[in-house]
C-alpha positions in Angstrom: 147.9 -61.6 26.8 145.6 -59.4 25.3 146.7 -55.7 25.0 143.8 -54.7 27.7 145.5 -57.6 30.0 148.9 -56.3 29.7 147.9 -53.0 30.3 146.0 -54.1 33.2 149.1 -56.2 34.4 151.4 -53.0 34.1 149.4 -50.8 36.1 149.1 -53.9 39.0 152.7 -54.1 39.1 153.3 -50.2 38.8 150.9 -49.4 41.5 152.1 -52.2 43.9 155.5 -50.4 44.0 154.0 -47.3 44.7 151.5 -48.0 47.2 153.2 -46.4 50.2 155.2 -43.3 48.5 153.6 -42.1 45.6 151.1 -39.3 46.9 154.1 -37.8 48.7 155.6 -35.4 46.3 154.4 -31.7 47.3 153.3 -30.8 43.7 150.9 -33.9 43.3 149.3 -32.4 46.7 148.8 -29.7 45.2 146.9 -31.0 42.1 144.5 -32.8 44.7 144.2 -29.6 46.3 143.0 -27.6 43.4 140.5 -30.5 41.7 139.2 -31.0 45.0 138.3 -27.6 45.1 136.7 -27.7 41.9 134.6 -30.2 42.9 133.4 -29.1 46.5 132.8 -25.7 44.2 130.4 -27.7 41.9 129.2 -30.3 44.4 125.4 -29.2 43.7 125.9 -29.8 40.0 127.1 -33.7 40.7 123.2 -34.1 40.8 123.2 -36.7 44.3 121.1 -35.8 47.1 123.9 -35.8 49.6 123.5 -36.1 53.4 125.2 -33.3 55.6 127.0 -35.2 58.4 127.5 -32.0 60.4 123.8 -31.8 60.8 121.9 -34.2 63.0 119.2 -35.8 61.8 119.8 -36.8 58.3 116.9 -39.5 59.5 119.1 -42.7 58.7 119.3 -42.0 55.1 122.4 -43.9 53.3 124.2 -42.4 50.6 126.8 -44.9 49.1 129.5 -44.0 47.0 131.8 -46.5 45.0 135.4 -45.1 44.2 136.9 -47.2 41.5 140.6 -47.5 41.0 140.8 -45.8 44.5 144.4 -45.8 45.4 145.9 -46.1 48.8 144.0 -43.2 50.9 145.6 -39.6 52.1 145.2 -38.1 55.4 143.7 -34.5 54.6 141.9 -32.3 56.9 138.3 -32.1 54.7 136.0 -29.5 55.2 132.7 -30.7 56.5 133.7 -33.4 58.6 131.6 -34.6 61.9 134.9 -33.1 63.8 136.5 -30.7 61.8 140.0 -30.9 63.8 140.0 -34.6 62.7 141.8 -35.8 59.7 139.8 -38.4 58.2 141.5 -40.4 55.3 140.3 -39.8 51.8 140.6 -42.0 48.7 141.5 -39.5 46.1 139.9 -36.2 44.8 136.6 -37.3 44.7 136.2 -39.2 47.8 138.3 -36.5 49.9 135.7 -33.6 48.6 132.8 -35.8 48.9 133.1 -37.8 51.8 131.3 -35.3 54.5 128.3 -35.8 52.3 128.1 -39.7 51.7 127.5 -42.0 54.4 129.3 -45.1 52.8 132.5 -45.3 50.8 133.2 -48.4 49.2 136.9 -48.4 47.3 137.8 -51.2 44.2 141.6 -51.2 43.2 143.9 -53.3 40.8 146.4 -53.1 43.4 146.8 -55.3 46.4 149.2 -53.1 47.5 147.0 -49.9 47.2 144.2 -51.8 48.7 146.1 -53.0 51.7 147.2 -49.4 52.5 143.5 -47.7 51.8 142.2 -50.3 54.5 145.5 -49.3 56.7 144.9 -45.7 56.9 141.2 -46.2 57.4 141.8 -48.4 60.5 144.7 -46.4 61.7 142.4 -43.1 61.5 139.4 -45.4 63.4 137.2 -45.6 60.4 135.1 -48.7 60.6 135.0 -51.2 57.6 131.7 -50.0 57.0 132.3 -46.7 56.6 135.3 -46.9 54.7 136.8 -50.2 53.2 138.6 -51.2 49.4 138.6 -54.3 48.5 141.2 -56.2 44.9 139.1 -56.1 42.1 138.8 -55.4 38.3 135.6 -54.5 36.9 136.7 -55.0 33.3 137.4 -58.8 34.2 134.9 -61.5 33.4 132.5 -61.0 36.3 132.7 -64.7 36.9 136.4 -64.3 38.6 135.7 -61.2 40.3 133.4 -63.0 43.2 134.7 -60.5 45.9 133.0 -57.3 44.5 130.3 -59.4 42.8 127.9 -59.4 45.7 124.9 -57.0 46.7 127.3 -54.6 48.6 129.1 -53.6 45.4 125.7 -52.6 43.7 123.0 -49.8 43.8 125.5 -47.3 44.3 124.2 -43.5 44.8 127.3 -42.6 43.4 130.5 -43.9 41.3 133.5 -42.2 40.7 136.8 -42.7 38.6 139.1 -39.9 39.4 142.2 -39.1 37.0 142.4 -42.8 36.5 139.8 -43.3 33.1 143.1 -42.8 31.0 144.7 -45.9 32.2 141.9 -47.7 31.4 141.9 -49.4 27.8 138.3 -49.9 27.1 136.5 -47.1 27.6 133.1 -48.1 26.4 133.4 -51.4 28.5 134.4 -49.4 31.6 131.6 -47.1 31.3 129.2 -49.9 30.9 130.6 -51.8 33.8 130.6 -48.3 36.5 126.8 -47.8 35.3 125.9 -51.3 36.2 126.9 -50.5 39.9 124.5 -47.7 40.3 120.9 -47.4 41.1 118.7 -47.3 38.5 116.8 -44.1 38.0 118.6 -42.1 40.5 122.6 -43.5 40.6 125.3 -40.8 39.2 128.4 -41.8 37.5 131.2 -39.2 37.9 134.7 -39.5 36.1 137.2 -37.1 36.6 140.3 -37.3 33.7 142.2 -34.8 31.7 141.5 -32.9 28.8 143.5 -33.8 25.6 147.3 -33.1 25.9 147.8 -32.0 22.8 151.1 -33.7 22.3 152.2 -32.9 25.8 153.7 -35.7 27.7 151.3 -36.1 30.8 154.3 -35.9 32.7 154.1 -39.0 34.9 153.6 -37.8 38.1 149.7 -37.8 38.4 147.7 -36.7 40.8 145.0 -39.7 40.8 143.2 -42.9 41.7 143.6 -46.1 39.4 142.3 -49.3 38.3 141.9 -51.7 35.4 144.5 -51.3 32.8 144.7 -47.8 34.9 146.8 -45.9 37.5 145.9 -43.8 40.1 145.1 -40.2 41.8 145.2 -38.9 45.4 148.2 -37.0 44.7 148.9 -39.6 41.9 152.6 -39.6 41.8 153.2 -41.6 38.4 156.5 -40.8 39.8 158.2 -37.3 38.2 161.6 -38.6 37.6 162.8 -39.6 34.3 163.5 -43.4 33.7 166.4 -43.1 31.0 167.2 -41.1 28.2 164.9 -43.4 25.7 162.2 -41.7 23.9 158.5 -42.1 25.3 156.2 -44.5 23.0 153.8 -40.8 23.3 156.1 -38.9 21.6 159.0 -37.1 21.7 159.8 -36.9 25.4 161.5 -38.9 27.9 160.9 -42.3 28.5 158.7 -43.0 32.2 158.1 -46.1 34.0 154.8 -45.0 34.0 154.5 -44.9 29.8 153.4 -48.5 29.9 150.5 -48.1 32.2 148.3 -45.1 30.3 145.8 -46.1 27.4 144.9 -42.4 26.3 146.3 -39.1 26.6 143.2 -37.3 27.6 139.4 -37.3 26.4 137.3 -34.7 24.4 133.9 -33.4 25.9 132.2 -34.9 22.7 133.9 -38.7 23.4 133.3 -38.4 27.0 129.4 -37.6 26.9 129.4 -40.0 24.0 130.7 -42.8 26.5 128.5 -42.0 28.9 124.9 -41.8 26.8 126.5 -45.5 25.1 126.5 -46.8 28.7 122.8 -45.9 29.7 122.8 -42.5 31.4 120.8 -39.6 31.0 121.2 -35.9 32.0 125.0 -36.0 31.1 126.7 -33.0 31.4 130.9 -31.8 31.0 132.7 -29.3 33.1 136.2 -28.6 32.6 137.8 -27.1 35.6 139.3 -23.6 35.6 142.7 -24.6 37.1 145.6 -25.4 35.1 147.7 -28.3 36.0 151.7 -29.1 36.0 152.6 -33.1 36.8 155.5 -32.0 38.4 158.3 -28.9 38.2 159.9 -30.5 34.8 156.2 -29.8 32.9 155.3 -26.3 34.6 155.1 -24.7 30.8 153.0 -28.3 30.0 150.2 -27.4 31.9 146.9 -29.3 31.4 143.5 -28.8 32.9 140.9 -31.5 34.6 137.5 -32.2 33.5 134.4 -33.4 35.2 131.6 -35.6 33.2 128.3 -36.6 35.3 125.1 -38.8 34.1 122.5 -40.5 35.7 121.8 -43.8 35.3 118.2 -44.4 33.5 115.6 -46.0 34.8 
């Protein structure tokens, strides 16, 4: 089995086990909230022609979003929903913030457990499959093996997001190209939210994110902050943790992300580092890091 396939399978197994519990820790919810606030603050910067479901008469215009490594979904009160007293399902940071401004969300995740939980929560909240639905799939696999996500429904999106899962994907170049392929030519936007390089700090494993191929998740991304044992992590002089086997990269630089998006066929590429410092669990309060957003528009 190739290294990428091994990483992908490690992620699948890890997140299947955590599908129903990994987004419960208060510090993980804090991370989702803090990054979501940054996304909301900079929503216009993303560059999508949003709809506003609080305002009647958006002319039936569709704005479709694909959330890759979507995780199980959270229940959260989101600004701008049709009924602000109603809690809606949010798949992760990007979906939590942007769902009020799109008409349809499609999720893809490696983990069948995450997909089942995502759809269960959506149904419990009265969201129709047309509005909010996820399928198990792997955008980095041979397309011939991915018929479930190969139809027209999974192309020509106005927005493709990957939130705090990109560092779990071994082949960053291929992932970037596969994301861009799913966008509308000329107008579709790719948005990746992830972490700046950790400078040797173990990324605490207890993320708040979403996940996918050779990836993991977000949404209050609980890698699980409890230590697995006293052995050293393969990432440095830190205690080993079960999530170690799911990580491919310890963050990304601005130059690296801009190069990836441009190489994948994006133009108008822009990068932004968010202000809030993040601690992935109380034991990492002195090893905080930051998140970034990078966006690019698919060329004609």
